[in-house]
VOKE-863808 format. One record per residue (C-alpha): residue number from 1; x, y, z. Coordinates in pm, whole numbers, plus 32768, in hexadecimal, padded with zeros to 4 digits. Layout:
REM residues N
 num   px   py   pz
 NUM    X    Y    Z
...
END
This chain:
REM residues 545
 num   px   py   pz
   1 8004 7FFE 7FFA
   2 8066 816F 7FB2
   3 8100 821F 80EF
   4 8044 8379 810A
   5 8127 849D 8136
   6 80AC 8571 826C
   7 8143 86C6 81E1
   8 813E 8793 80BE
   9 826E 87DA 7FF7
  10 8307 8930 7FF7
  11 825C 89C6 7EA6
  12 8125 88C8 7EBD
  13 7FCD 8966 7EDF
  14 7F01 895B 8011
  15 7DC0 889C 800B
  16 7CE2 88D3 811B
  17 7BA9 8800 8149
  18 7B13 891C 822D
  19 7B5C 8A2A 8121
  20 7A8B 8A83 7FEC
  21 7B44 8A63 7EB1
  22 7C1B 8B86 7E4A
  23 7B6B 8C7D 7D79
  24 7C1C 8DB3 7D82
  25 7D9E 8DE6 7D42
  26 7DBD 8E43 7EAD
  27 7D44 8CE4 7F13
  28 7E22 8C3B 7E0F
  29 7F6F 8CF0 7EAB
  30 7F2B 8C9D 8008
  31 7EE9 8B2E 7FB6
  32 8005 8B06 7EE3
  33 7F4B 8AD1 7D9F
  34 8009 8BF9 7D1A
  35 814F 8CAB 7D81
  36 8161 8DE3 7E43
  37 8203 8F1C 7D90
  38 82DE 9021 7DDF
  39 828C 9199 7E05
  40 834B 92D4 7E0C
  41 830C 9450 7E79
  42 83E4 9535 7DA1
  43 84F6 95C0 7E74
  44 85B8 96F1 7EA9
  45 8722 9666 7EE1
  46 87D6 9640 7D94
  47 8899 978B 7DE9
  48 895E 96D4 7EE5
  49 8A0B 9608 7DDD
  50 8B28 967C 7CDB
  51 8A9E 9687 7B6F
  52 8B97 9580 7B19
  53 8AF1 9485 7C35
  54 89F5 946F 7B39
  55 8AB8 9490 79F6
  56 8A0D 95ED 79DC
  57 8A8F 96F0 78FD
  58 8B7D 981C 796E
  59 8ABC 9901 7891
  60 898A 99DA 790E
  61 8836 9A09 784E
  62 8823 9B3E 777E
  63 87B3 9C6A 786E
  64 8652 9C84 77A2
  65 861A 9B1E 77E4
  66 8678 9B20 7948
  67 8590 9C45 7989
  68 846E 9B7A 78F1
  69 84CB 9A54 79CF
  70 84C2 9B15 7B07
  71 837A 9B9F 7A6D
  72 82E3 9A39 7A50
  73 8350 99E3 7BC0
  74 8465 990E 7B4A
  75 854D 991A 7C60
  76 864E 986F 7D3D
  77 8566 983B 7E6B
  78 859F 989A 7FBA
  79 869C 978E 804F
  80 85C2 96BA 8123
  81 863C 9574 81CF
  82 85FF 9437 810B
  83 84D4 9383 8169
  84 8468 921C 80EB
  85 833F 9177 816F
  86 82D5 9008 815A
  87 815F 8FC3 8127
  88 814F 8E4F 818B
  89 7FDC 8DF3 80D9
  90 7F04 8CF5 819D
  91 7F42 8D34 8310
  92 8092 8CDC 8378
  93 810F 8CA6 84E5
  94 81D6 8D9D 855E
  95 81C9 8DBC 86EA
  96 8251 8CB6 87C9
  97 82D8 8BC4 86D5
  98 8391 8CCA 861B
  99 83AC 8E15 86D0
 100 8367 8E25 882E
 101 820F 8F00 88BA
 102 8205 8F08 8A33
 103 8134 8FB3 8B2C
 104 813C 911D 8BB3
 105 82BE 9113 8C0A
 106 8326 90CD 8AA6
 107 8397 8F9D 89E5
 108 843D 8EF8 8B19
 109 82F6 8F1E 8BF1
 110 82A6 8DA6 8B97
 111 8151 8D21 8B44
 112 8099 8BFC 8BD8
 113 8102 8A8C 8B5F
 114 7F76 8A7A 8ABF
 115 7FDB 8BC4 8A19
 116 810B 8B56 896F
 117 806B 8A12 890E
 118 7F6F 8AB8 8855
 119 807C 8B6F 87AB
 120 8128 8A33 8731
 121 820D 89F3 885E
 122 820D 88AA 891B
 123 8242 88C0 8AB7
 124 83B4 8853 8A8A
 125 840B 8977 898C
 126 8376 8A9C 8A2B
 127 8425 8BD7 8A6E
 128 84BD 8BF5 8BC3
 129 84E1 8A6B 8BE7
 130 8656 8A1C 8BF8
 131 86DA 894A 8AC6
 132 878A 87F7 8B09
 133 8883 8840 89DE
 134 8869 89BD 8991
 135 8856 8A14 8814
 136 8972 8AE8 8779
 137 8943 8C4F 87DB
 138 8834 8C06 88B9
 139 87F1 8C94 8A14
 140 87C9 8B41 8AA7
 141 8659 8B5C 8AE2
 142 85C1 8B2E 897E
 143 85FC 8CB7 893B
 144 86F6 8D50 882E
 145 8731 8EBA 8830
 146 8862 8EB2 873E
 147 87B1 8FBE 8686
 148 873F 9080 87A0
 149 85C1 901D 8792
 150 8596 8EF7 882D
 151 8526 8DC4 8756
 152 84E6 8C32 87C8
 153 8637 8B7A 87A8
 154 8569 8A95 8699
 155 84DA 8BA7 85E7
 156 8503 8B6B 8468
 157 84E3 8CD1 8416
 158 8624 8D11 850B
 159 86DC 8BD0 8465
 160 8692 8C4D 82F6
 161 871A 8DA6 8369
 162 884E 8D35 8421
 163 88AC 8C57 82EF
 164 88B0 8D8B 8206
 165 8950 8E7B 82CE
 166 8AA0 8EAA 8358
 167 8B08 8ECF 84C9
 168 8B61 903F 8486
 169 8A05 9062 83E7
 170 8950 8FBD 8507
 171 8A07 90BF 8603
 172 8967 91D5 855F
 173 87F9 917C 8559
 174 86DD 91BC 8666
 175 8579 919C 862E
 176 841F 91B8 86E5
 177 82C8 90F9 86D3
 178 817D 9191 86CF
 179 8075 909A 8772
 180 7F54 90E3 867D
 181 7E2C 9007 85F3
 182 7DB6 8FFB 8488
 183 7CB4 8F54 83DD
 184 7CEA 8DDA 8371
 185 7CEA 8D7F 81F8
 186 7C79 8EB3 8163
 187 7CED 8FC8 807D
 188 7C26 90D0 8142
 189 7D45 9119 8216
 190 7DD2 926D 81E6
 191 7F1A 91ED 8252
 192 7FF5 925C 8145
 193 80D7 93A2 81B5
 194 814E 9427 8060
 195 8087 953D 8053
 196 80DD 959D 81BB
 197 8267 958D 8170
 198 8229 966D 8031
 199 817B 974F 8107
 200 82B6 975A 81F0
 201 8374 97D6 80DF
 202 83F1 96A0 7FF7
 203 83B4 96F1 7E96
 204 845C 9680 7D78
 205 8510 96DD 7C3A
 206 84B6 95B5 7B5B
 207 8351 956F 7BF6
 208 827A 95E6 7CF7
 209 81EC 947D 7D79
 210 81E4 9321 7CE7
 211 8139 91F2 7D2A
 212 8116 906C 7CEA
 213 7FAB 90CA 7C4D
 214 7EAB 91CD 7BCA
 215 7E26 9234 7D11
 216 7E2F 9395 7DD1
 217 7F3B 92EF 7EB0
 218 7FF4 9223 7DD7
 219 7FFA 90F8 7EBD
 220 7F30 8FFB 7F62
 221 7EA6 90C6 8097
 222 7DF3 9215 8059
 223 7E89 9353 809B
 224 7DD8 9440 8191
 225 7CC1 94E6 809C
 226 7D09 964B 8123
 227 7E86 962C 80E2
 228 7E5A 95B3 7F6A
 229 7EE8 96C1 7E6B
 230 7E81 9676 7D10
 231 7FAE 973C 7C87
 232 808A 9641 7CFF
 233 7FC4 94FE 7CC0
 234 8097 93B0 7CB8
 235 8177 932F 7B9E
 236 81B8 91C6 7B91
 237 8321 9151 7BD5
 238 8382 8FE1 7C43
 239 849B 8F5B 7B72
 240 85F5 8FC8 7B0D
 241 856D 902F 799C
 242 847B 911F 7A39
 243 858D 91DB 7AE3
 244 8660 9211 79AF
 245 851F 924D 78D3
 246 84D8 937C 7997
 247 8603 9436 791A
 248 8602 9399 77AC
 249 85C1 948D 76B1
 250 861B 93BE 7570
 251 871D 9373 748C
 252 87BF 9490 73E1
 253 88C2 93BA 732B
 254 8A2B 9457 72FB
 255 89CB 959B 73C4
 256 8A97 95ED 74FC
 257 89D4 960C 7617
 258 89FB 9795 762B
 259 8988 9799 74D1
 260 8865 96CF 7535
 261 880C 97D0 764B
 262 881C 98E9 7537
 263 8736 9819 7451
 264 8638 981A 757A
 265 8668 9976 75DE
 266 8624 99E6 745A
 267 84F8 9904 7449
 268 8468 99B0 75AB
 269 84A2 9B19 7500
 270 83E4 9AA5 73C0
 271 82C2 9A24 748A
 272 82BC 9B74 755C
 273 82CE 9C51 744B
 274 8196 9B85 737C
 275 80CA 9B64 74B1
 276 80EB 9CCE 74F0
 277 8054 9D2B 73B6
 278 7F38 9C3F 73AA
 279 7E21 9BE7 747C
 280 7DB4 9A85 74CB
 281 7C47 9AD8 74D7
 282 7C2C 9A51 763E
 283 7B90 9B0A 7761
 284 7CD4 9AE0 7827
 285 7DAE 9B48 770B
 286 7EC5 9BDA 77D8
 287 7ECE 9AA6 78A6
 288 7EE0 99A4 77A1
 289 8006 9A71 76EE
 290 80BF 9A79 782B
 291 80A4 9904 784C
 292 811A 98B0 7704
 293 8244 99AC 7725
 294 82B3 9925 7850
 295 82C2 97B8 77C1
 296 83BE 9853 76DF
 297 8488 98FA 77BB
 298 8485 97C6 78B0
 299 8508 96EA 7786
 300 862D 97E9 775F
 301 8672 97E9 78BA
 302 8668 966F 78ED
 303 875B 964E 77AF
 304 885F 975D 7877
 305 8839 96BC 79CA
 306 8851 9536 795D
 307 88EE 94E0 780F
 308 8924 9390 785B
 309 87F8 92E8 78E9
 310 88B0 91AC 791B
 311 8968 925A 7A28
 312 8814 9244 7AFD
 313 87E9 90C3 7ACC
 314 8800 902B 7C31
 315 885A 8EE6 7B7E
 316 8997 8F85 7B19
 317 8A00 901D 7C67
 318 8B21 8F48 7D02
 319 8A9E 8FD3 7E74
 320 8942 8F18 7E1C
 321 8991 8DCE 7D48
 322 8AD4 8D0A 7D24
 323 8BE6 8C7C 7DD1
 324 8BF0 8DBA 7EAE
 325 8A9F 8DFE 7EB9
 326 8955 8DF8 7FA7
 327 88D8 8CD6 7EB3
 328 8993 8BD4 7DFF
 329 8953 8BCC 7C9A
 330 8897 8A8A 7CC2
 331 87A3 8AFD 7DB4
 332 8773 8C3A 7D1A
 333 8717 8BA0 7BBF
 334 8626 8AA6 7C69
 335 855D 8B5C 7D49
 336 8480 8C92 7CF0
 337 8468 8D11 7E43
 338 85CD 8D5A 7E74
 339 85CD 8DE9 7CEF
 340 84B2 8ECB 7D70
 341 854F 8F1A 7E9B
 342 868C 8F91 7DF4
 343 85D1 9073 7CFA
 344 850D 9133 7E17
 345 864A 9149 7F08
 346 8728 91B6 7DEB
 347 8643 92E5 7D93
 348 860F 9351 7EEE
 349 8756 9337 7F8A
 350 881B 93BE 7E6B
 351 873A 94C4 7E5F
 352 8668 94A4 7D2F
 353 8547 948B 7DED
 354 8501 9500 7F59
 355 8414 93E4 7FCC
 356 83AC 9293 7F5F
 357 8296 9178 7FB8
 358 8320 900E 7F66
 359 81E0 8F2E 7F89
 360 8214 8DCA 7FD7
 361 80E5 8CE3 7F9A
 362 809B 8B8F 802C
 363 8070 8BF9 81A9
 364 7F2D 8B81 820C
 365 7FD5 8A4C 8269
 366 7F01 89B8 838A
 367 7F10 8861 82D7
 368 7F04 8797 8413
 369 80A0 8760 841B
 370 81A5 885D 846F
 371 82B0 880E 8356
 372 81DD 88BD 8255
 373 81EA 89FB 8313
 374 8349 89D2 8392
 375 83EF 89CB 8228
 376 830D 8AF2 81A0
 377 838B 8BAE 82E1
 378 850F 8B60 829A
 379 84D5 8BC6 8139
 380 844A 8D0F 818D
 381 855E 8D4C 8282
 382 8669 8D0E 8191
 383 85E3 8E21 80D7
 384 85C6 8EFC 81E9
 385 872B 8EAB 823A
 386 8797 8EF9 80C8
 387 86FA 9041 80D4
 388 87AB 90B8 8218
 389 88FD 8FFD 8194
 390 88EB 90D4 806B
 391 88A2 9204 812A
 392 89DC 91BD 81F5
 393 8AA0 9172 80C7
 394 8A48 92D5 801F
 395 8A8E 9388 8175
 396 8911 9405 8172
 397 880D 9403 8286
 398 86AE 933A 8262
 399 8577 9317 8305
 400 84D7 91AB 82B4
 401 837F 9183 832B
 402 82B0 9027 8327
 403 8137 8FFA 833D
 404 8047 8EEA 82EE
 405 7EC3 8F00 82CC
 406 7E41 8E3F 8410
 407 7F09 8D24 84B4
 408 7EEC 8BE1 8523
 409 7EED 8B01 8667
 410 7F27 89AE 86F7
 411 7E3E 88BA 87B1
 412 7F73 8810 8843
 413 7FB7 86EA 8781
 414 8121 86D7 8706
 415 81D0 8669 85A9
 416 82FA 85A8 8621
 417 837E 858A 84AC
 418 84E7 8606 8446
 419 8459 8764 83E7
 420 835F 876D 84EE
 421 844F 874C 8610
 422 8340 870C 871A
 423 8295 884E 86FE
 424 813A 887C 86E3
 425 8043 883D 85A2
 426 7FA2 8969 8524
 427 7E2F 8904 8536
 428 7D80 8A26 84C6
 429 7D59 8BA2 848A
 430 7D65 8C87 85D3
 431 7D7E 8E0A 859B
 432 7D99 8E23 8706
 433 7F19 8DB4 870A
 434 7F8B 8E94 85F0
 435 8093 8FC0 85FD
 436 8181 905F 8525
 437 82EF 90A3 8546
 438 8411 918B 84A8
 439 8576 9180 84AF
 440 8664 9293 8460
 441 87BF 9278 83F6
 442 88B0 9397 8453
 443 8A10 9398 83C0
 444 8A7A 948F 84C3
 445 8A20 9378 85D4
 446 88F2 92C3 865E
 447 87CD 93BD 8676
 448 8787 9438 87E4
 449 8637 9417 8886
 450 8574 9541 892E
 451 8567 9537 8AA2
 452 8670 9576 8BAE
 453 8662 9448 8C53
 454 866A 92C2 8BF3
 455 84FB 92AC 8C6F
 456 848B 93CF 8B9D
 457 854F 9377 8A6B
 458 84B2 91FC 8A7F
 459 8336 92BB 8A6D
 460 83B7 9375 8935
 461 843B 924B 889C
 462 82E5 91CB 8895
 463 81C1 9289 8845
 464 8091 91FD 88F3
 465 8081 90B1 899C
 466 7FD5 8F6A 89BC
 467 7F25 8EBA 8AD9
 468 7F90 8D91 8B62
 469 7E95 8CBC 8AA5
 470 7F75 8D1D 8977
 471 7E8F 8E06 88CD
 472 7EB0 8F7F 8885
 473 7E3F 9070 8986
 474 7D57 9165 88D3
 475 7D02 923B 8A00
 476 7E0B 9353 8A07
 477 7E81 941D 8B4E
 478 7F3B 953C 8B93
 479 805C 9489 8BD7
 480 8048 93AA 8AB8
 481 7F84 9444 8991
 482 7F83 937C 8852
 483 7E62 941D 8764
 484 7ED9 930B 866C
 485 7E61 91DE 8733
 486 7D0A 91A8 8686
 487 7D3B 92B8 856F
 488 7E25 927A 844D
 489 7DFD 93D4 83CF
 490 7E9C 9452 8502
 491 7FAF 9333 84EA
 492 7FFD 93E1 8395
 493 8013 9523 8464
 494 80E7 9494 8559
 495 81E0 940B 8469
 496 81F5 9567 83B8
 497 823A 9627 8506
 498 8357 9530 8552
 499 83DD 9564 83EA
 500 83C6 96CE 840D
 501 845F 96B5 8579
 502 85B0 9624 84CA
 503 85EB 9759 8423
 504 8602 984B 8550
 505 8568 98E6 867F
 506 844C 9998 85DA
 507 83A3 9867 8563
 508 8271 98A3 8634
 509 822E 9A06 8597
 510 8273 997B 8434
 511 819A 9870 846E
 512 8076 9954 84B5
 513 80C7 9A37 83AE
 514 80D8 990D 82AD
 515 7F55 98D5 82FF
 516 7EEF 9A56 8313
 517 7F76 9A91 81B8
 518 7E8A 9996 8141
 519 7D60 99FC 8207
 520 7D58 98CA 82D6
 521 7D81 9877 844C
 522 7E3B 9763 84D8
 523 7DD9 9679 85D9
 524 7F1C 9666 86C1
 525 7EBD 9775 87E8
 526 7F9A 987E 884B
 527 8115 989B 8894
 528 8103 97D0 89C0
 529 805D 96B1 8908
 530 813F 96CD 8801
 531 825F 96B8 88D2
 532 820B 955C 8949
 533 81D1 94E0 87D9
 534 8330 954E 876B
 535 842B 9443 878A
 536 859C 94D4 8726
 537 8657 9600 8732
 538 86B2 9695 85FC
 539 87B8 9608 852C
 540 87D2 9706 842E
 541 87AC 9888 844C
 542 86A4 9903 8344
 543 86DE 985B 81E9
 544 87FB 976B 8180
 545 8920 9821 80AC
END
């Protein structure tokens, strides 16, 4: 008789008997029937690099075309910290078995045994219990703080991150976790923070926003409706050819790079001269002409800035692929998730985009085993580690944010297979155990938490907290405010506040101004509450130069 497998392979679709058949694109991605794609927000940071770093020309645009470029709003951006977020579609486990989320005292204010059991940890693996044989890097009690943020020693996120980062990189990372519920298995979670990061100043010279699908957010989860700006609606990026295709203006034969730019400038001038003499016959005649003219100007700009599109190919970057790369040639060629992560991280970290989303599918992994989820968490961790290590190799800071739509729970049964390692099987969806977290890499040294004492810093490293039962505490208090606990719109705002706080001490006033300028109100309260919701001291003073 054939022996039945009790787990799903890494890219195998998840077929749940208690779920409806997948109908929407989001359903297909969450259950692994379709790969998640990568998304990017255009960035301001290319000015940090020399022109030769990208094979750019040493010549400038002509003065008249350069003036048109500025009039069209094609600028170098504001120089903000690169931002990458991971959208784990389907309801991945984050709290407990990966990142520790404790009580009011912080991550090390441990939950009950029953609470950790719900989060997939059996009684002999709960945080605070001495390990018979401590794992490398462990604190000896099933906790690991090598990255500043406390993980479980057997976290597959942690394992993947450590696998792809050097010791020096690890020592310059810190993080914070946010205890926050979100709805299970639904696209109605306005989780995506891209528009918020754009509001915070991240804006690109190639694209404003890009995404894996033709949606307002560009990803699987929605963006908060009040933050959506149709002027920066996403453009798709999920593979190396999408990166090089952004700057490829076509084949001009034997013309030199400078001659190509001059041709594009001439075309732009001819277009402007003709547009000035005719009418489009449309109501918005001037606006239509501006759009056409700016398209020609941008073509000239791209030809001048990026004469060699191949220089942007992540597959040809020795820091990413090859003998000294983060990925071997074989694994990069064989794994689309690695190609996707590499494409987004190169754009963001090298300054071609200010922020990006890497959406990964198949995280609806309550399959009655533990092995399926462990392997998928490990691959996600490897992609996270790749982003952090690439930032370190380029000497650039990075904020990396991880979220999922809902979460899972265990009923206490264990998976004793090699990959299950005796941990609790994922039994079903449970939004009560959900959380999100972010890591910050600072080339100048590990980011410093807010707070004058160790106890205060512990409370800044964990925004909100969980009950002993392993559920998110949704009732905020003066001492432990957490507006995001039961509101993913405010979770996005909390992430935005923390992103802005990395740039300088006036983050709160800049945060409020960003909403005021759009005629909006934020939901994070006054300065006292925002102080409590801010994890780190600034790592840069204003913009990066």
